[in-house]
C-alpha positions, -999 to +999 in steps of 0.1 A: +078-328+668+048-308+660+030-290+692-001-277+703-005-250+729-035-236+748-038-203+765-068-183+783-067-148+795-064-143+834-101-133+833-113-161+815-128-140+786-105-154+753-090-186+745-064-191+720-049-224+708-019-225+682+000-252+668+033-260+646+020-288+624+048-287+601+058-325+603+023-332+602+016-316+571+049-327+555+040-365+562+006-364+549+019-348+517+047-374+514+022-405+524-003-390+496+020-375+471+000-343+469+003-317+444+010-280+462-027-270+462-038-305+477-007-303+502-020-269+513-054-277+517-051-313+536-024-292+556-047-267+567-074-291+577-052-312+594-038-280+616-075-271+623-089-307+631-057-312+654-066-280+675-105-290+677-097-327+686-077-317+715-107-294+727-126-325+732-128-334+769-136-375+765-100-393+764-115-415+739-132-388+717-123-381+681-135-355+658-141-360+622-140-329+596-150-336+557-150-311+532-172-323+498-167-294+472-174-301+436-136-287+426-109-307+414-097-318+449-130-340+455-138-348+491-111-346+519-109-352+554-091-352+588-097-370+617-081-364+650-085-378+686-087-360+717-049-358+724-046-336+691-029-365+669-045-366+632-045-382+603-062-375+567-066-381+530-077-364+500-096-380+471-077-362+443-041-359+457-027-349+421-052-317+415-039-292+393-027-261+411-037-226+403-026-193+417-041-161+428-028-130+409-007-121+441+011-157+436-007-176+467-021-208+461-056-209+451-072-234+473-108-221+473-108-231+434-097-266+441-121-271+470-152-257+450-187-251+466-203-279+487-208-289+521-187-295+554-196-323+579-183-322+615-187-352+637-178-355+673-177-389+687-173-389+726-172-428+724-209-431+742-240-426+728-249-410+694-222-388+678-228-351+671-230-342+635-230-309+620-231-299+585-228-266+570-223-254+534-186-244+524-184-206+523-149-200+511-131-227+507-098-212+519-106-239+551-099-211+576-129-190+570-151-224+568-138-233+605-148-199+616-183-201+603-188-239+616-180-222+650-201-194+644-231-213+628-232-246+645-219-238+683-226-200+683-189-196+696-172-163+682-143-175+665-113-162+646-093-192+627-060-187+607-044-217+590-014-216+568+011-239+547+040-226+529+052-247+500+083-244+486+082-235+447+110-253+434+107-287+454+067-287+460+078-297+495+062-282+525+083-260+544+059-249+574+025-257+587+004-240+612-028-229+628-045-202+651-078-206+667-090-178+688-124-181+705-145-156+728-157-172+759-188-161+779-170-137+801-160-112+770-171-076+773-171-050+747-138-037+757-122-073+752-139-080+717-125-044+707-091-055+718-091-089+702-106-074+670-075-048+671-052-076+676-064-100+649-062-070+624-026-067+634-017-103+629+008-117+602-001-149+585+006-182+605+033-191+580+050-158+583+049-161+621+065-196+621+091-183+594+103-154+616+109-185+642+078-176+662+067-207+684+031-217+692+032-201+726+046-168+708+017-171+682-010-171+711+006-140+730+005-120+698-031-128+694-037-120+732-015-089+734-028-067+762-043-095+781-026-116+811-022-149+798-019-183+813-011-214+796-035-241+801-018-271+785+010-278+759+015-312+742+032-331+714+011-341+683+017-362+653+004-378+622-010-411+637-028-441+617-041-468+637-049-494+611-040-528+615-044-561+598-068-573+626-091-542+620-092-549+582-100-589+593-131-577+615-141-554+584-136-584+562-156-608+590-184-583+588-192-587+550-218-611+536-205-648+532-211-648+493-187-618+488-157-632+509-168-665+491-161-645+457-126-630+471-115-667+475-133-682+442-127-654+418-098-632+432-077-660+450-075-639+479-077-599+489-061-571+494-069-539+512-052-503+513-057-480+540-068-445+527-052-427+555-016-441+554-017-463+523-004-493+536-016-527+522-030-557+538-032-590+522-055-618+529-046-654+517-073-682+504-065-700+538-069-667+559-103-658+543-115-695+546-108-691+583-126-660+585-155-677+568-153-707+595-157-683+624-186-667+611 
């Protein structure tokens, strides 16, 4: 089972969150039948969204991160709740995979240039929506830039997904988020910068058997560290036939009538889990009768 852990230095100057999201990324790749580069992009975004969602204080809050680039991936999105549970999709899951000269997946090329939208819905009032340009396309750098630009929080984000070259399956996935809090002084900043400079990649740390806690402690080396919380997270889609029925009921009457007379029923597919829901003519007539 995947897990998030959140730690803070005893002086309250630095917070670090880490996730082992291997199951989440693997499940997402199977649901969407993603190519290697699509698995990497979506897996990285799911890790980031899970960590960021878990930081929301309201129990019914949700976080939505959407990348809209001009690369072959098209738009892709992750949605997380305040428990860190997450779901996502990618418009072009079979996006062609290219590599850098060092053999690493070229996620940036697949993403391209465009806009990132971050929406935080706290379950009451208007949601917060921030939009910034894609600066890298490698996901982690874009999350770092989001915090610096939209929330003015000095942040370091590291994300990684390891794909098996033979089977193209997800082997490992995880992420690390380090944030300076108002109590950070120059010596704290210098130490964190030194630690970050020595950090191995997330997938390398996971491959060595390091846990989410180990990654946090590595990032906060030299500090006294306190564990804030630790909890399991998973890929969760809350779709249901009732929710789809409500969406159909909100459609104009003539559109529902067209489904009955022209299509002989209706079928809807959830873009997050690919479940299909079928509505017979009788079911559609019942929806019309209750409008």
